[in-house]
Biopython code that builds the backbone (N, CA, C, O; Angstrom):
import numpy as np
from Bio.PDB.StructureBuilder import StructureBuilder

atoms = [
    (1, "MET", "N", (1.435, -28.215, -26.363)),
    (1, "MET", "CA", (1.837, -26.856, -26.088)),
    (1, "MET", "C", (2.337, -26.778, -24.645)),
    (1, "MET", "O", (1.680, -27.245, -23.715)),
    (2, "GLU", "N", (3.476, -26.197, -24.490)),
    (2, "GLU", "CA", (4.086, -26.105, -23.170)),
    (2, "GLU", "C", (3.696, -24.784, -22.516)),
    (2, "GLU", "O", (3.720, -23.737, -23.163)),
    (3, "GLY", "N", (3.336, -24.832, -21.233)),
    (3, "GLY", "CA", (2.954, -23.621, -20.512)),
    (3, "GLY", "C", (4.160, -22.928, -19.902)),
    (3, "GLY", "O", (5.278, -23.443, -19.915)),
    (4, "PHE", "N", (3.905, -21.776, -19.384)),
    (4, "PHE", "CA", (4.951, -21.015, -18.710)),
    (4, "PHE", "C", (5.014, -21.418, -17.247)),
    (4, "PHE", "O", (3.987, -21.658, -16.611)),
    (5, "SER", "N", (6.204, -21.488, -16.731)),
    (5, "SER", "CA", (6.342, -21.673, -15.291)),
    (5, "SER", "C", (6.368, -20.294, -14.638)),
    (5, "SER", "O", (6.545, -19.281, -15.314)),
    (6, "LEU", "N", (6.193, -20.268, -13.349)),
    (6, "LEU", "CA", (6.226, -18.999, -12.631)),
    (6, "LEU", "C", (7.589, -18.332, -12.775)),
    (6, "LEU", "O", (7.675, -17.109, -12.884)),
    (7, "GLN", "N", (8.635, -19.116, -12.776)),
    (7, "GLN", "CA", (9.980, -18.556, -12.927)),
    (7, "GLN", "C", (10.156, -17.934, -14.311)),
    (7, "GLN", "O", (10.826, -16.909, -14.440)),
    (8, "ASP", "N", (9.567, -18.534, -15.348)),
    (8, "ASP", "CA", (9.633, -17.945, -16.693)),
    (8, "ASP", "C", (8.959, -16.573, -16.730)),
    (8, "ASP", "O", (9.462, -15.641, -17.358)),
    (9, "ILE", "N", (7.826, -16.462, -16.058)),
    (9, "ILE", "CA", (7.110, -15.189, -16.027)),
    (9, "ILE", "C", (7.919, -14.148, -15.266)),
    (9, "ILE", "O", (8.023, -13.000, -15.699)),
    (10, "VAL", "N", (8.491, -14.543, -14.136)),
    (10, "VAL", "CA", (9.323, -13.626, -13.353)),
    (10, "VAL", "C", (10.509, -13.162, -14.180)),
    (10, "VAL", "O", (10.840, -11.977, -14.182)),
    (11, "ASP", "N", (11.149, -14.088, -14.882)),
    (11, "ASP", "CA", (12.294, -13.733, -15.717)),
    (11, "ASP", "C", (11.881, -12.843, -16.889)),
    (11, "ASP", "O", (12.611, -11.925, -17.262)),
    (12, "MET", "N", (10.709, -13.115, -17.468)),
    (12, "MET", "CA", (10.248, -12.358, -18.619)),
    (12, "MET", "C", (10.018, -10.885, -18.256)),
    (12, "MET", "O", (10.395, -9.989, -19.012)),
    (13, "PHE", "N", (9.406, -10.647, -17.112)),
    (13, "PHE", "CA", (9.113, -9.277, -16.704)),
    (13, "PHE", "C", (10.179, -8.686, -15.793)),
    (13, "PHE", "O", (10.064, -7.538, -15.364)),
    (14, "ARG", "N", (11.197, -9.448, -15.502)),
    (14, "ARG", "CA", (12.328, -9.021, -14.664)),
    (14, "ARG", "C", (11.879, -8.493, -13.310)),
    (14, "ARG", "O", (12.345, -7.455, -12.842)),
    (15, "PHE", "N", (10.955, -9.237, -12.688)),
    (15, "PHE", "CA", (10.504, -8.867, -11.352)),
    (15, "PHE", "C", (11.581, -9.134, -10.314)),
    (15, "PHE", "O", (11.582, -8.505, -9.256)),
    (16, "GLY", "N", (12.482, -10.040, -10.591)),
    (16, "GLY", "CA", (13.490, -10.445, -9.622)),
    (16, "GLY", "C", (14.343, -9.308, -9.122)),
    (16, "GLY", "O", (14.648, -9.226, -7.932)),
    (17, "GLU", "N", (14.733, -8.423, -10.031)),
    (17, "GLU", "CA", (15.613, -7.329, -9.625)),
    (17, "GLU", "C", (14.879, -6.231, -8.867)),
    (17, "GLU", "O", (15.513, -5.388, -8.234)),
    (18, "HIS", "N", (13.558, -6.232, -8.924)),
    (18, "HIS", "CA", (12.769, -5.216, -8.231)),
    (18, "HIS", "C", (11.858, -5.830, -7.173)),
    (18, "HIS", "O", (10.927, -5.175, -6.706)),
    (19, "ALA", "N", (12.111, -7.061, -6.796)),
    (19, "ALA", "CA", (11.220, -7.757, -5.872)),
    (19, "ALA", "C", (11.159, -7.070, -4.514)),
    (19, "ALA", "O", (10.085, -6.960, -3.922)),
    (20, "HIS", "N", (12.298, -6.610, -4.021)),
    (20, "HIS", "CA", (12.310, -5.973, -2.699)),
    (20, "HIS", "C", (11.505, -4.674, -2.708)),
    (20, "HIS", "O", (10.728, -4.421, -1.788)),
    (21, "GLU", "N", (11.687, -3.855, -3.739)),
    (21, "GLU", "CA", (10.955, -2.597, -3.818)),
    (21, "GLU", "C", (9.457, -2.837, -3.978)),
    (21, "GLU", "O", (8.642, -2.125, -3.393)),
    (22, "LEU", "N", (9.101, -3.845, -4.776)),
    (22, "LEU", "CA", (7.694, -4.179, -4.968)),
    (22, "LEU", "C", (7.074, -4.642, -3.655)),
    (22, "LEU", "O", (5.962, -4.240, -3.313)),
    (23, "HIS", "N", (7.787, -5.477, -2.931)),
    (23, "HIS", "CA", (7.301, -5.969, -1.644)),
    (23, "HIS", "C", (7.109, -4.815, -0.662)),
    (23, "HIS", "O", (6.086, -4.753, 0.019)),
    (24, "GLN", "N", (8.070, -3.910, -0.581)),
    (24, "GLN", "CA", (7.971, -2.756, 0.312)),
    (24, "GLN", "C", (6.794, -1.860, -0.071)),
    (24, "GLN", "O", (6.073, -1.372, 0.800)),
    (25, "SER", "N", (6.600, -1.645, -1.366)),
    (25, "SER", "CA", (5.502, -0.792, -1.825)),
    (25, "SER", "C", (4.150, -1.391, -1.478)),
    (25, "SER", "O", (3.254, -0.681, -1.022)),
    (26, "LEU", "N", (3.998, -2.688, -1.690)),
    (26, "LEU", "CA", (2.729, -3.345, -1.375)),
    (26, "LEU", "C", (2.473, -3.364, 0.124)),
    (26, "LEU", "O", (1.337, -3.181, 0.562)),
    (27, "LEU", "N", (3.512, -3.582, 0.910)),
    (27, "LEU", "CA", (3.370, -3.568, 2.361)),
    (27, "LEU", "C", (2.967, -2.180, 2.856)),
    (27, "LEU", "O", (2.093, -2.055, 3.714)),
    (28, "THR", "N", (3.593, -1.153, 2.322)),
    (28, "THR", "CA", (3.275, 0.221, 2.706)),
    (28, "THR", "C", (1.845, 0.580, 2.320)),
    (28, "THR", "O", (1.112, 1.169, 3.115)),
    (29, "LEU", "N", (1.454, 0.227, 1.109)),
    (29, "LEU", "CA", (0.095, 0.516, 0.653)),
    (29, "LEU", "C", (-0.939, -0.201, 1.513)),
    (29, "LEU", "O", (-1.953, 0.384, 1.892)),
    (30, "GLY", "N", (-0.680, -1.462, 1.816)),
    (30, "GLY", "CA", (-1.594, -2.221, 2.669)),
    (30, "GLY", "C", (-1.725, -1.620, 4.050)),
    (30, "GLY", "O", (-2.823, -1.537, 4.599)),
    (31, "MET", "N", (-0.594, -1.197, 4.615)),
    (31, "MET", "CA", (-0.620, -0.594, 5.941)),
    (31, "MET", "C", (-1.390, 0.727, 5.934)),
    (31, "MET", "O", (-2.140, 1.021, 6.864)),
    (32, "LEU", "N", (-1.200, 1.511, 4.887)),
    (32, "LEU", "CA", (-1.940, 2.773, 4.778)),
    (32, "LEU", "C", (-3.443, 2.531, 4.685)),
    (32, "LEU", "O", (-4.227, 3.251, 5.303)),
    (33, "ILE", "N", (-3.844, 1.533, 3.926)),
    (33, "ILE", "CA", (-5.270, 1.228, 3.780)),
    (33, "ILE", "C", (-5.860, 0.774, 5.107)),
    (33, "ILE", "O", (-6.956, 1.197, 5.474)),
    (34, "ILE", "N", (-5.147, -0.080, 5.830)),
    (34, "ILE", "CA", (-5.647, -0.578, 7.111)),
    (34, "ILE", "C", (-5.801, 0.557, 8.115)),
    (34, "ILE", "O", (-6.834, 0.672, 8.774)),
    (35, "VAL", "N", (-4.780, 1.390, 8.229)),
    (35, "VAL", "CA", (-4.846, 2.511, 9.177)),
    (35, "VAL", "C", (-5.942, 3.491, 8.772)),
    (35, "VAL", "O", (-6.645, 4.019, 9.633)),
    (36, "ALA", "N", (-6.095, 3.737, 7.482)),
    (36, "ALA", "CA", (-7.135, 4.657, 7.016)),
    (36, "ALA", "C", (-8.529, 4.112, 7.316)),
    (36, "ALA", "O", (-9.421, 4.871, 7.694)),
    (37, "LYS", "N", (-8.724, 2.814, 7.153)),
    (37, "LYS", "CA", (-10.034, 2.230, 7.452)),
    (37, "LYS", "C", (-10.332, 2.293, 8.950)),
    (37, "LYS", "O", (-11.471, 2.545, 9.345)),
    (38, "LEU", "N", (-9.324, 2.067, 9.778)),
    (38, "LEU", "CA", (-9.523, 2.201, 11.221)),
    (38, "LEU", "C", (-9.853, 3.645, 11.593)),
    (38, "LEU", "O", (-10.748, 3.895, 12.401)),
    (39, "ALA", "N", (-9.136, 4.581, 11.008)),
    (39, "ALA", "CA", (-9.400, 5.998, 11.267)),
    (39, "ALA", "C", (-10.790, 6.385, 10.768)),
    (39, "ALA", "O", (-11.471, 7.202, 11.389)),
    (40, "GLU", "N", (-11.206, 5.806, 9.659)),
    (40, "GLU", "CA", (-12.544, 6.094, 9.127)),
    (40, "GLU", "C", (-13.616, 5.684, 10.130)),
    (40, "GLU", "O", (-14.594, 6.405, 10.328)),
    (41, "GLY", "N", (-13.434, 4.532, 10.760)),
    (41, "GLY", "CA", (-14.387, 4.094, 11.777)),
    (41, "GLY", "C", (-14.456, 5.047, 12.955)),
    (41, "GLY", "O", (-15.539, 5.344, 13.459)),
    (42, "VAL", "N", (-13.305, 5.526, 13.392)),
    (42, "VAL", "CA", (-13.264, 6.489, 14.499)),
    (42, "VAL", "C", (-13.931, 7.794, 14.087)),
    (42, "VAL", "O", (-14.713, 8.361, 14.850)),
    (43, "PHE", "N", (-13.628, 8.269, 12.889)),
    (43, "PHE", "CA", (-14.201, 9.536, 12.431)),
    (43, "PHE", "C", (-15.714, 9.425, 12.261)),
    (43, "PHE", "O", (-16.439, 10.377, 12.551)),
    (44, "ARG", "N", (-16.193, 8.283, 11.796)),
    (44, "ARG", "CA", (-17.647, 8.111, 11.661)),
    (44, "ARG", "C", (-18.315, 8.089, 13.024)),
    (44, "ARG", "O", (-19.412, 8.620, 13.194)),
    (45, "ARG", "N", (-17.652, 7.473, 13.994)),
    (45, "ARG", "CA", (-18.200, 7.431, 15.351)),
    (45, "ARG", "C", (-18.310, 8.847, 15.923)),
    (45, "ARG", "O", (-19.233, 9.151, 16.679)),
    (46, "LEU", "N", (-17.365, 9.700, 15.556)),
    (46, "LEU", "CA", (-17.382, 11.098, 16.000)),
    (46, "LEU", "C", (-18.243, 11.980, 15.098)),
    (46, "LEU", "O", (-18.301, 13.196, 15.277)),
    (47, "ARG", "N", (-18.910, 11.353, 14.129)),
    (47, "ARG", "CA", (-19.793, 12.036, 13.170)),
    (47, "ARG", "C", (-19.054, 13.061, 12.315)),
    (47, "ARG", "O", (-19.575, 14.135, 12.014)),
    (48, "LEU", "N", (-17.840, 12.710, 11.934)),
    (48, "LEU", "CA", (-17.061, 13.547, 11.027)),
    (48, "LEU", "C", (-17.015, 12.885, 9.660)),
    (48, "LEU", "O", (-17.288, 11.692, 9.534)),
    (49, "ASN", "N", (-16.675, 13.648, 8.650)),
    (49, "ASN", "CA", (-16.592, 13.138, 7.288)),
    (49, "ASN", "C", (-15.445, 12.127, 7.191)),
    (49, "ASN", "O", (-14.332, 12.401, 7.641)),
    (50, "SER", "N", (-15.717, 10.970, 6.607)),
    (50, "SER", "CA", (-14.708, 9.916, 6.563)),
    (50, "SER", "C", (-13.564, 10.228, 5.599)),
    (50, "SER", "O", (-12.490, 9.639, 5.723)),
    (51, "ILE", "N", (-13.762, 11.134, 4.646)),
    (51, "ILE", "CA", (-12.670, 11.480, 3.738)),
    (51, "ILE", "C", (-11.540, 12.161, 4.503)),
    (51, "ILE", "O", (-10.379, 12.095, 4.102)),
    (52, "ILE", "N", (-11.890, 12.815, 5.606)),
    (52, "ILE", "CA", (-10.870, 13.445, 6.440)),
    (52, "ILE", "C", (-9.941, 12.385, 7.028)),
    (52, "ILE", "O", (-8.752, 12.641, 7.221)),
    (53, "ALA", "N", (-10.470, 11.210, 7.310)),
    (53, "ALA", "CA", (-9.645, 10.126, 7.855)),
    (53, "ALA", "C", (-8.564, 9.718, 6.862)),
    (53, "ALA", "O", (-7.420, 9.481, 7.251)),
    (54, "TYR", "N", (-8.917, 9.634, 5.590)),
    (54, "TYR", "CA", (-7.929, 9.254, 4.577)),
    (54, "TYR", "C", (-6.878, 10.344, 4.398)),
    (54, "TYR", "O", (-5.692, 10.053, 4.249)),
    (55, "ALA", "N", (-7.318, 11.597, 4.412)),
    (55, "ALA", "CA", (-6.369, 12.703, 4.281)),
    (55, "ALA", "C", (-5.435, 12.761, 5.484)),
    (55, "ALA", "O", (-4.230, 12.954, 5.329)),
    (56, "ALA", "N", (-5.989, 12.595, 6.677)),
    (56, "ALA", "CA", (-5.165, 12.635, 7.888)),
    (56, "ALA", "C", (-4.171, 11.478, 7.910)),
    (56, "ALA", "O", (-3.018, 11.653, 8.306)),
    (57, "THR", "N", (-4.611, 10.311, 7.491)),
    (57, "THR", "CA", (-3.710, 9.162, 7.449)),
    (57, "THR", "C", (-2.565, 9.410, 6.483)),
    (57, "THR", "O", (-1.412, 9.113, 6.799)),
    (58, "GLY", "N", (-2.864, 9.945, 5.325)),
    (58, "GLY", "CA", (-1.813, 10.240, 4.351)),
    (58, "GLY", "C", (-0.845, 11.291, 4.842)),
    (58, "GLY", "O", (0.363, 11.181, 4.632)),
    (59, "MET", "N", (-1.376, 12.320, 5.501)),
    (59, "MET", "CA", (-0.503, 13.395, 5.990)),
    (59, "MET", "C", (0.362, 12.934, 7.156)),
    (59, "MET", "O", (1.509, 13.362, 7.285)),
    (60, "LEU", "N", (-0.178, 12.066, 8.001)),
    (60, "LEU", "CA", (0.590, 11.605, 9.155)),
    (60, "LEU", "C", (1.556, 10.476, 8.811)),
    (60, "LEU", "O", (2.713, 10.494, 9.232)),
    (61, "LEU", "N", (1.086, 9.502, 8.051)),
    (61, "LEU", "CA", (1.930, 8.343, 7.768)),
    (61, "LEU", "C", (2.798, 8.499, 6.527)),
    (61, "LEU", "O", (3.791, 7.786, 6.383)),
    (62, "GLY", "N", (2.450, 9.408, 5.636)),
    (62, "GLY", "CA", (3.253, 9.612, 4.433)),
    (62, "GLY", "C", (4.707, 9.908, 4.725)),
    (62, "GLY", "O", (5.585, 9.198, 4.234)),
    (63, "PRO", "N", (4.990, 10.937, 5.512)),
    (63, "PRO", "CA", (6.390, 11.229, 5.837)),
    (63, "PRO", "C", (7.058, 10.144, 6.684)),
    (63, "PRO", "O", (8.248, 9.869, 6.527)),
    (64, "VAL", "N", (6.283, 9.532, 7.582)),
    (64, "VAL", "CA", (6.849, 8.485, 8.436)),
    (64, "VAL", "C", (7.302, 7.297, 7.600)),
    (64, "VAL", "O", (8.355, 6.717, 7.863)),
    (65, "MET", "N", (6.513, 6.933, 6.597)),
    (65, "MET", "CA", (6.840, 5.789, 5.746)),
    (65, "MET", "C", (7.674, 6.191, 4.541)),
    (65, "MET", "O", (7.915, 5.374, 3.652)),
    (66, "GLU", "N", (8.111, 7.428, 4.502)),
    (66, "GLU", "CA", (8.972, 7.949, 3.442)),
    (66, "GLU", "C", (8.333, 7.825, 2.062)),
    (66, "GLU", "O", (8.985, 7.429, 1.095)),
    (67, "LEU", "N", (7.044, 8.170, 1.985)),
    (67, "LEU", "CA", (6.334, 8.107, 0.709)),
    (67, "LEU", "C", (6.579, 9.338, -0.144)),
    (67, "LEU", "O", (6.339, 9.319, -1.352)),
    (68, "THR", "N", (7.050, 10.397, 0.472)),
    (68, "THR", "CA", (7.209, 11.645, -0.261)),
    (68, "THR", "C", (8.587, 11.805, -0.872)),
    (68, "THR", "O", (8.807, 12.746, -1.635)),
    (69, "GLY", "N", (9.507, 10.931, -0.569)),
    (69, "GLY", "CA", (10.871, 11.133, -1.036)),
    (69, "GLY", "C", (11.262, 10.157, -2.052)),
    (69, "GLY", "O", (12.389, 10.197, -2.545)),
]
sb = StructureBuilder()
sb.init_structure("model")
sb.init_model(0)
sb.init_chain("A")
sb.init_seg("    ")
for serial, (resi, resn, name, xyz) in enumerate(atoms, 1):
    if name == "N":
        sb.init_residue(resn, " ", resi, " ")
    sb.init_atom(name, np.array(xyz, "f"), 0.0, 1.0, " ", f" {name:<3s}", serial, name[0])
structure = sb.get_structure()
């Protein structure tokens, strides 16, 4: 039985034509998570609710990273 190569899987799901958008989306999501976790640490140090850190990160970085459009 012959297995699939990585290129066969990429071709099967047609990731090639959307690779740039996928890469940008993952990079943006990762950056949002990192900034939110850093903000959470600051908010906890100030004895504030950490959920506010995630909301503030989304409100501040969302438009900057063009997540709303």
